MDAnalysis code that builds the backbone (N, CA, C; Angstrom):
import MDAnalysis as mda
import numpy as np

u = mda.Universe.empty(210, n_residues=70, atom_resindex=np.repeat(np.arange(70), 3), trajectory=True)
u.add_TopologyAttr("name", ["N", "CA", "C"] * 70)
u.add_TopologyAttr("resid", np.arange(1, 71))
u.add_TopologyAttr("resname", ["MET", "GLY", "PRO", "ALA", "ALA", "ASP", "ARG", "PHE", "ILE", "GLY", "ARG", "GLN", "VAL", "GLN", "SER", "HIS", "VAL", "HIS", "LYS", "PRO", "PRO", "LEU", "GLU", "LEU", "THR", "GLN", "PRO", "ASP", "LEU", "ARG", "LYS", "LEU", "ILE", "ALA", "TRP", "ILE", "ARG", "ALA", "ALA", "VAL", "SER", "PHE", "LEU", "THR", "GLU", "ASP", "GLU", "GLU", "VAL", "ILE", "GLU", "GLU", "TYR", "ILE", "ALA", "LYS", "LEU", "GLN", "LYS", "LEU", "SER", "GLY", "GLY", "LYS", "PRO", "PRO", "ILE", "SER", "LEU", "ASP"])
u.atoms.positions = np.array([
    [111.229, 90.326, 99.613],
    [112.366, 91.484, 98.648],
    [113.956, 91.674, 99.730],
    [113.801, 91.063, 100.443],
    [114.815, 91.185, 101.610],
    [115.406, 93.178, 101.402],
    [116.396, 92.545, 101.727],
    [116.931, 94.169, 102.363],
    [117.182, 94.572, 101.168],
    [116.694, 94.890, 99.997],
    [116.287, 95.902, 99.093],
    [115.002, 96.384, 98.898],
    [114.360, 95.975, 99.898],
    [112.311, 95.979, 100.056],
    [112.225, 97.628, 100.276],
    [112.928, 98.233, 101.298],
    [113.027, 99.615, 101.555],
    [113.497, 100.974, 100.380],
    [114.399, 100.045, 99.614],
    [114.870, 101.099, 98.299],
    [113.372, 100.932, 97.682],
    [113.013, 99.693, 97.022],
    [112.080, 99.454, 96.168],
    [110.737, 100.041, 96.432],
    [110.457, 100.084, 97.696],
    [109.143, 100.804, 98.750],
    [108.737, 102.382, 97.970],
    [110.337, 103.056, 98.431],
    [110.864, 104.152, 98.304],
    [110.453, 104.808, 96.549],
    [111.139, 103.955, 96.491],
    [111.302, 104.318, 94.976],
    [109.665, 104.531, 94.267],
    [108.769, 103.396, 94.722],
    [107.913, 103.242, 93.686],
    [106.943, 104.942, 94.730],
    [106.930, 104.935, 96.096],
    [106.285, 105.976, 96.359],
    [106.495, 107.033, 95.669],
    [107.449, 107.295, 95.206],
    [108.568, 108.643, 94.849],
    [108.136, 108.847, 93.173],
    [107.611, 107.476, 92.555],
    [107.770, 107.323, 91.477],
    [106.093, 108.069, 90.559],
    [105.455, 107.015, 91.690],
    [103.902, 106.789, 90.799],
    [102.852, 107.247, 92.332],
    [103.312, 107.744, 93.641],
    [102.619, 108.545, 93.926],
    [102.879, 110.034, 94.412],
    [104.034, 109.863, 94.537],
    [104.550, 111.240, 94.991],
    [104.333, 112.291, 95.882],
    [104.588, 111.734, 96.738],
    [104.038, 112.137, 98.371],
    [105.624, 111.697, 99.018],
    [105.805, 112.227, 100.459],
    [106.744, 111.246, 101.272],
    [106.165, 110.109, 101.661],
    [106.921, 109.127, 102.090],
    [105.672, 107.526, 102.268],
    [105.183, 108.208, 104.121],
    [105.322, 108.659, 104.174],
    [104.237, 109.258, 105.636],
    [103.197, 110.130, 105.840],
    [103.150, 110.292, 104.547],
    [102.055, 111.448, 104.381],
    [100.926, 110.473, 103.195],
    [101.231, 109.086, 102.982],
    [100.092, 108.558, 102.469],
    [99.002, 107.844, 103.353],
    [98.377, 107.733, 102.332],
    [96.987, 107.491, 102.819],
    [96.066, 106.586, 102.201],
    [94.986, 106.016, 102.322],
    [94.655, 104.793, 102.394],
    [94.228, 104.311, 100.438],
    [93.864, 105.499, 100.077],
    [93.998, 105.529, 98.132],
    [95.205, 105.137, 97.984],
    [96.145, 106.444, 97.943],
    [97.380, 106.232, 97.865],
    [97.973, 104.660, 98.089],
    [97.950, 103.616, 99.129],
    [97.923, 102.660, 99.158],
    [97.517, 101.729, 97.952],
    [96.300, 102.052, 98.395],
    [95.545, 101.380, 96.966],
    [96.498, 101.680, 95.346],
    [97.225, 102.395, 95.011],
    [97.418, 103.107, 93.773],
    [98.587, 102.585, 94.496],
    [99.504, 102.618, 94.979],
    [100.978, 101.832, 95.037],
    [100.761, 100.333, 95.164],
    [100.286, 99.870, 95.413],
    [99.815, 98.654, 95.572],
    [100.143, 97.705, 93.958],
    [99.184, 98.695, 93.241],
    [99.213, 98.490, 91.596],
    [100.345, 98.297, 91.525],
    [100.708, 99.574, 91.482],
    [102.297, 99.658, 90.961],
    [103.189, 98.763, 91.308],
    [102.985, 98.376, 92.495],
    [104.100, 97.067, 93.077],
    [103.793, 96.149, 92.511],
    [102.623, 95.417, 92.213],
    [101.743, 94.747, 91.424],
    [102.525, 93.910, 90.445],
    [102.566, 95.291, 89.830],
    [103.138, 94.920, 88.426],
    [104.681, 95.127, 87.994],
    [105.457, 96.285, 89.485],
    [107.168, 96.238, 89.096],
    [107.443, 94.823, 89.685],
    [106.788, 94.128, 90.478],
    [107.052, 92.264, 91.207],
    [106.584, 91.795, 89.912],
    [105.697, 91.536, 89.021],
    [105.821, 90.724, 88.207],
    [107.053, 90.831, 87.279],
    [107.394, 91.720, 86.914],
    [109.143, 91.969, 86.487],
    [109.963, 91.000, 87.336],
    [110.439, 91.015, 88.291],
    [110.695, 90.394, 89.423],
    [110.805, 88.485, 89.534],
    [109.646, 88.263, 88.827],
    [109.637, 87.037, 88.797],
    [108.465, 86.637, 88.602],
    [108.160, 85.065, 88.024],
    [106.799, 84.940, 87.610],
    [105.935, 84.022, 88.491],
    [106.528, 83.797, 89.646],
    [105.977, 82.735, 90.944],
    [104.703, 84.057, 90.982],
    [103.643, 83.146, 90.325],
    [102.381, 83.900, 91.274],
    [101.965, 83.847, 92.499],
    [102.997, 82.687, 93.166],
    [102.058, 82.687, 95.135],
    [103.001, 83.515, 95.497],
    [104.135, 84.013, 95.502],
    [104.911, 84.720, 95.531],
    [104.631, 86.352, 95.446],
    [104.019, 86.799, 94.307],
    [103.371, 88.044, 94.029],
    [102.008, 87.974, 95.116],
    [100.680, 86.797, 94.871],
    [100.116, 87.204, 95.697],
    [99.689, 87.046, 97.062],
    [100.890, 86.532, 97.269],
    [101.583, 86.798, 98.960],
    [101.882, 88.404, 99.686],
    [102.946, 88.430, 98.750],
    [102.855, 89.812, 99.057],
    [101.965, 90.891, 99.163],
    [101.481, 91.201, 97.931],
    [100.063, 91.605, 97.436],
    [98.982, 91.939, 98.820],
    [98.628, 90.266, 99.076],
    [97.725, 90.335, 100.536],
    [98.480, 91.322, 101.740],
    [99.705, 90.642, 101.874],
    [99.894, 91.857, 103.320],
    [100.126, 93.262, 102.396],
    [100.645, 94.115, 102.237],
    [99.860, 95.835, 102.097],
    [98.281, 95.622, 101.419],
    [97.931, 94.983, 100.817],
    [96.587, 95.363, 100.810],
    [95.659, 95.266, 102.492],
    [95.960, 94.415, 103.248],
    [95.924, 94.704, 104.682],
    [96.396, 95.555, 105.554],
    [97.311, 96.279, 104.761],
    [97.911, 97.882, 105.296],
    [96.746, 99.396, 104.660],
    [95.880, 98.163, 103.700],
    [94.762, 99.759, 103.456],
    [93.714, 99.112, 103.488],
    [93.259, 98.435, 104.257],
    [92.142, 98.257, 105.465],
    [91.743, 97.170, 104.284],
    [91.897, 96.362, 103.622],
    [91.818, 94.923, 102.904],
    [91.539, 95.442, 101.316],
    [91.305, 96.657, 101.086],
    [90.534, 97.239, 99.620],
    [91.346, 96.933, 98.612],
    [90.957, 96.078, 97.536],
    [91.407, 95.356, 96.653],
    [92.463, 96.676, 95.743],
    [93.694, 96.369, 94.953],
    [94.110, 97.957, 94.310],
    [93.462, 98.247, 93.378],
    [94.012, 99.218, 93.298],
    [93.309, 100.254, 92.088],
    [93.594, 99.643, 90.499],
    [92.465, 100.123, 89.308],
    [93.210, 99.400, 88.179],
    [94.037, 100.395, 88.082],
    [95.557, 100.062, 86.726],
    [96.346, 100.705, 86.559],
    [95.670, 101.527, 85.143],
    [94.897, 100.469, 84.631],
    [94.045, 100.805, 82.931],
    [93.746, 102.238, 82.533],
])
């Protein structure tokens, strides 16, 4: 995502988790990852890029899959 990544992630945390980034828990990360997947899907149709990015984020959440946004 390059230099815009920090702002992008900050907006996702603020908009969807409603906590300061330093207070995020593993369950918060799972929710955040689901929202990030949705947002990145609007930016690119390259599923390989999306899955690579999500896989890196899942390592931060202890390897657990993102929650469903349904």
